[in-house]
C-alpha positions as CSV (number, residue, x, y, z in Angstrom):
1,M,8.4,-3.3,-2.7
2,K,6.0,-5.3,-4.6
3,N,7.3,-8.5,-6.6
4,V,8.1,-8.0,-10.1
5,V,6.2,-9.9,-12.9
6,I,8.7,-11.3,-15.6
7,G,7.6,-12.1,-19.0
8,A,6.2,-15.4,-20.1
9,H,9.1,-16.2,-22.5
10,E,11.8,-15.5,-19.8
11,T,9.6,-17.6,-17.4
12,A,9.5,-20.6,-19.8
13,D,13.2,-20.2,-20.4
14,L,14.3,-20.0,-16.8
15,R,11.9,-23.0,-15.9
16,A,13.8,-25.0,-18.5
17,Q,17.2,-23.9,-17.4
18,V,16.5,-25.0,-13.8
19,A,15.0,-28.4,-15.1
20,K,18.0,-29.1,-16.9
21,V,20.0,-28.6,-13.9
22,L,17.6,-30.8,-11.7
23,R,17.9,-33.4,-14.4
24,G,21.6,-33.5,-14.3
25,L,21.4,-34.0,-10.7
26,G,19.1,-37.0,-11.1
27,A,15.8,-35.4,-9.8
28,P,17.1,-34.9,-6.1
29,Q,15.0,-34.9,-2.9
30,P,14.5,-32.2,-0.7
31,P,16.2,-30.3,0.8
32,L,18.6,-29.4,-2.3
33,D,22.3,-29.5,-1.7
34,L,23.9,-26.4,-3.5
35,R,27.3,-28.1,-3.2
36,D,26.1,-30.6,-6.0
37,V,24.6,-27.9,-8.1
38,R,28.0,-26.0,-8.0
39,E,29.9,-29.0,-8.9
40,L,27.4,-29.8,-11.8
41,L,27.8,-26.3,-13.1
42,R,31.5,-26.1,-12.2
43,L,31.1,-23.1,-10.2
44,D,33.3,-21.6,-7.6
45,R,32.1,-20.1,-4.3
46,Q,34.1,-17.7,-2.2
47,Y,33.5,-15.3,0.6
48,Y,34.9,-11.6,1.2
49,S,34.3,-9.3,3.9
50,S,32.6,-5.9,3.0
51,T,33.8,-4.4,6.3
52,D,37.6,-5.1,5.9
53,D,38.8,-2.9,3.2
54,S,42.2,-4.3,3.0
55,A,41.0,-7.9,2.7
56,V,38.4,-6.9,-0.2
57,R,41.3,-5.0,-1.8
58,E,43.5,-8.1,-1.7
59,F,40.6,-10.2,-2.9
60,V,39.4,-8.2,-5.9
61,S,42.9,-7.7,-7.2
62,K,42.8,-11.4,-8.2
63,V,39.6,-11.3,-10.1
64,K,39.1,-10.8,-13.8
65,I,36.2,-8.8,-15.1
66,A,35.3,-9.0,-18.8
67,G,38.6,-10.8,-19.5
68,T,40.7,-8.1,-17.9
69,Q,42.7,-8.3,-14.7
70,I,41.6,-5.5,-12.5
71,V,44.8,-4.8,-10.6
72,A,45.1,-1.7,-12.5
73,R,41.8,-0.5,-11.3
74,P,41.5,-2.2,-7.9
75,T,38.3,-0.3,-7.0
76,I,36.2,-1.3,-9.8
77,L,34.6,-4.4,-7.9
78,L,34.6,-2.6,-4.5
79,D,32.5,0.1,-6.1
80,V,30.1,-2.3,-7.6
81,I,29.8,-4.1,-4.3
82,R,29.5,-1.0,-2.0
83,K,27.6,1.4,-4.2
84,A,24.9,-1.4,-4.8
85,S,25.1,-2.4,-1.1
86,L,25.5,-6.1,-2.6
87,S,25.5,-9.1,-0.2
88,A,26.5,-11.3,-3.2
89,L,27.8,-11.0,-6.7
90,W,28.4,-13.4,-9.6
91,V,31.6,-12.9,-11.8
92,P,30.8,-14.6,-15.0
93,D,34.6,-14.6,-16.5
94,R,35.7,-17.0,-13.3
95,K,32.3,-18.7,-12.9
96,R,32.7,-17.4,-9.4
97,I,30.1,-16.6,-6.9
98,L,31.2,-14.0,-4.2
99,I,29.2,-13.8,-0.9
100,D,29.9,-11.3,1.8
101,R,30.6,-13.3,5.0
102,D,29.4,-10.3,7.1
103,T,25.9,-11.1,6.0
104,P,23.7,-13.2,8.3
105,V,24.6,-17.1,7.7
106,L,21.0,-18.0,7.4
107,K,20.7,-16.0,4.3
108,H,23.7,-17.4,2.6
109,R,21.8,-20.2,0.9
110,W,19.3,-17.7,-0.8
111,Y,22.2,-15.4,-1.9
112,E,24.2,-18.5,-3.4
113,A,20.9,-19.6,-5.2
114,H,20.3,-16.1,-6.5
115,E,23.8,-15.7,-8.1
116,I,23.3,-19.2,-9.6
117,G,20.1,-18.1,-11.0
118,H,22.0,-15.0,-12.6
119,S,24.5,-17.8,-14.2
120,L,21.9,-19.8,-15.8
121,P,20.5,-17.6,-18.5
122,P,23.1,-16.6,-21.1
123,W,21.7,-13.1,-21.5
124,H,22.6,-12.0,-17.7
125,G,26.5,-12.3,-18.1
126,E,26.6,-9.4,-20.6
127,F,24.6,-7.1,-18.3
128,L,26.3,-7.4,-15.0
129,Y,29.0,-5.0,-15.5
130,G,27.5,-3.1,-18.4
131,D,27.9,0.9,-18.5
132,S,25.3,1.8,-21.1
133,E,22.4,3.7,-20.3
134,T,20.2,0.5,-21.0
135,T,22.1,-1.9,-18.7
136,L,22.4,1.0,-16.0
137,S,18.7,1.7,-15.9
138,P,16.7,0.9,-12.7
139,M,14.2,-0.9,-15.0
140,C,16.6,-3.0,-16.4
141,H,18.3,-4.0,-13.1
142,E,15.0,-4.7,-11.4
143,Q,14.2,-7.0,-14.3
144,L,17.4,-9.1,-13.9
145,E,17.1,-9.4,-10.3
146,A,13.5,-10.6,-10.7
147,E,14.7,-13.1,-13.1
148,A,17.6,-14.3,-10.8
149,N,15.0,-14.5,-8.0
150,Y,12.6,-16.7,-10.0
151,A,15.4,-19.1,-11.0
152,A,16.5,-19.3,-7.5
153,G,13.2,-20.2,-6.3
154,Q,12.6,-22.8,-9.0
155,L,16.1,-24.3,-8.0
156,L,15.6,-24.3,-4.1
157,F,12.1,-25.7,-4.3
158,L,12.8,-28.2,-7.1
159,G,10.8,-26.8,-9.7
160,G,7.0,-27.8,-9.9
161,R,7.5,-30.4,-6.8
162,F,6.9,-27.4,-4.3
163,A,3.5,-26.6,-5.7
164,V,2.4,-30.2,-5.8
165,E,3.4,-30.6,-2.2
166,A,1.7,-27.3,-1.2
167,L,-1.7,-28.6,-2.4
168,D,-1.6,-31.4,0.3
169,N,-2.5,-28.6,3.1
170,A,-4.6,-25.6,3.5
171,A,-3.1,-22.1,2.4
172,T,-2.1,-21.2,5.7
173,L,1.3,-20.0,7.6
174,A,1.5,-23.2,9.2
175,S,1.8,-24.8,5.9
176,V,4.6,-22.2,4.9
177,R,6.6,-23.3,7.9
178,T,6.2,-27.0,7.2
179,L,7.4,-26.4,3.8
180,A,10.3,-24.2,4.8
181,K,11.6,-27.0,6.9
182,R,11.0,-29.7,4.2
183,F,13.0,-27.9,1.5
184,G,15.6,-26.3,3.8
185,N,15.0,-22.8,3.1
186,T,14.1,-19.7,5.1
187,M,10.5,-18.7,5.9
188,T,10.7,-15.7,4.0
189,S,11.8,-17.3,0.9
190,T,9.2,-20.0,1.3
191,L,6.4,-17.5,1.8
192,W,7.6,-15.5,-1.4
193,R,7.5,-19.0,-3.4
194,Y,4.2,-19.9,-1.9
195,V,2.2,-17.0,-2.7
196,E,3.6,-16.8,-6.3
197,E,2.9,-20.4,-7.3
198,A,1.0,-22.4,-4.4
199,H,-2.6,-23.1,-5.0
200,D,-2.8,-21.8,-8.4
201,G,-5.6,-19.4,-9.1
202,Q,-6.4,-18.5,-5.6
203,P,-5.8,-15.0,-4.8
204,M,-3.0,-14.3,-2.0
205,V,-0.6,-11.8,-0.8
206,G,2.2,-11.9,1.5
207,L,3.9,-9.1,3.4
208,V,7.4,-9.3,4.9
209,N,8.2,-6.4,7.4
210,P,10.8,-5.5,10.0
211,R,9.7,-6.9,13.4
212,A,7.9,-4.3,15.5
213,L,9.4,-3.1,18.5
214,P,7.9,-3.3,22.2
215,G,5.2,-0.5,22.3
216,D,5.5,0.3,18.7
217,A,1.9,-0.2,17.0
218,L,1.8,-1.3,13.4
219,A,-0.6,1.4,12.7
220,N,2.1,3.9,13.3
221,T,4.3,2.5,10.5
222,S,1.6,1.5,8.2
223,H,2.4,4.5,5.9
224,L,5.7,3.0,5.2
225,P,6.3,0.4,2.4
226,S,6.9,-3.2,3.5
227,R,10.1,-4.7,2.9
228,Y,8.5,-7.1,0.3
229,C,4.9,-7.3,-0.8
230,I,4.3,-10.4,-2.9
231,E,1.2,-10.9,-4.9
232,S,-0.2,-14.0,-6.4
233,P,-0.8,-13.6,-10.4
234,S,-4.6,-13.8,-9.5
235,F,-4.4,-11.2,-6.8
236,K,-2.5,-8.7,-9.2
237,T,-5.3,-9.1,-11.7
238,R,-8.2,-8.6,-9.7
239,F,-7.0,-6.3,-6.8
240,D,-4.9,-3.1,-6.6
241,C,-4.2,-2.7,-2.9
242,T,-1.4,-0.5,-1.7
243,E,1.1,-1.6,0.6
244,P,0.1,1.0,3.3
245,Q,-3.5,-0.3,2.8
246,L,-2.3,-3.9,3.6
247,L,-0.2,-2.9,6.6
248,A,-3.1,-0.8,7.9
249,A,-5.2,-4.0,7.9
250,V,-2.3,-5.9,9.5
251,S,-2.3,-3.3,12.4
252,T,-6.0,-3.9,13.5
253,Y,-5.2,-7.4,14.9
254,A,-1.3,-8.0,15.1
255,M,0.0,-7.9,18.6
256,Y,3.7,-7.4,19.6
257,R,5.7,-10.6,20.4
258,R,9.3,-11.6,19.9
259,G,8.4,-14.6,18.0
260,G,5.5,-16.7,17.0
261,P,2.0,-16.2,15.9
262,L,1.0,-12.3,16.2
263,G,-2.7,-13.0,15.4
264,E,-5.3,-13.4,12.6
265,A,-8.4,-12.0,11.3
266,E,-11.0,-11.8,8.4
267,I,-10.7,-8.5,6.5
268,V,-12.3,-7.2,3.3
269,L,-10.4,-6.0,0.5
270,V,-12.0,-4.3,-2.5
271,D,-11.4,-5.5,-6.0
272,R,-10.8,-3.4,-9.1
273,N,-14.6,-3.3,-9.8
274,G,-15.4,-2.0,-6.4
275,D,-16.8,-5.4,-5.0
276,G,-15.7,-6.5,-1.5
277,H,-14.0,-9.9,-0.8
278,I,-13.1,-11.3,2.6
279,F,-9.4,-12.4,3.1
280,R,-8.1,-14.5,6.1
281,F,-4.9,-12.6,7.4
282,E,-2.7,-14.2,9.7
283,S,0.8,-12.9,10.9
284,F,3.9,-14.5,12.5
285,S,7.3,-13.3,13.8
286,N,10.4,-15.4,13.0
287,G,12.4,-13.2,15.4
288,H,13.7,-11.0,12.7
289,S,10.7,-10.0,10.6
290,T,6.8,-9.9,10.8
291,L,5.6,-12.3,8.1
292,T,1.7,-12.1,6.9
293,L,-0.2,-14.2,4.4
294,A,-3.5,-13.1,3.3
295,V,-5.8,-15.8,1.4
296,Y,-9.1,-15.2,-0.4
297,A,-11.9,-16.8,1.6
298,R,-15.3,-15.6,0.0
299,P,-17.0,-12.8,-1.5
300,V,-18.9,-10.2,0.6
301,L,-22.6,-11.0,0.0
302,P,-25.0,-8.0,-0.7
303,F,-27.3,-7.1,1.9
304,V,-31.0,-7.9,1.0
305,A,-33.8,-6.6,3.2
306,V,-36.4,-9.1,4.0
307,P,-40.0,-7.7,4.1
308,A,-41.4,-8.0,7.6
309,A,-44.3,-10.1,6.2
310,A,-41.9,-12.6,5.0
311,T,-40.1,-13.2,8.5
312,L,-43.5,-14.0,10.0
313,A,-44.3,-16.7,7.7
């Protein structure tokens, strides 16, 4: 699944919304404490269990949607949660963030920031429980989720500060790991943010895949889509590589290992004009997923035949 590009107007608005929050917090140092964000925005965070039917029913019976107590239809929120396989939810009427406690704790920080991202733009609240053809369309949903992800990234990585600090080091997975620790976020969310905004103008692409099993060559799964395929703006403009092509490239060098570096290689990718360019690929396993960063290195120079007489001169 490739990252969705959001419009320039929406991008500027979301940046402004996050900047306002960060100013309200007094320009905090990394890592950002989301408790301070909730207090500033007067948000409530609660947990539910999607695997405990009775607990969910008791919980949602106390929640209002669009100003209406849903005790008369106690399955409405259950349907929203389960049909969409949600791990978290934003309930505008109560300014409440709901997180499924059965999901990995490591991901709760991102889930919470994502729902905060939904709460910032005023136009999101009217869509979350809509039932018209527009609000239920996959394109509309995809756009809303992309905007919430963007706002979450701006918030957790303190606006433009992340991009500035990323310039202090070369574009490598080692830099991504360092920045993940500094800003207190997962390596996956840091890789996403890194590819989209670090080293502006340099073509980069990131891949996140399920961790390979022993004996399973990545080549056997290269026809399957990756969990995430993140392209930098300049990569999207200049290249049109498919996910299977990128995964096939990773399979040429990546080894199996439960965790740690999986290998690196220089691989040629062809741009939209048919010209070849060398990218430096490297992959890393965090124990749960395989993360790959491919960074533009140099163009492929055309082969020029040298006359024999010239070689003797």
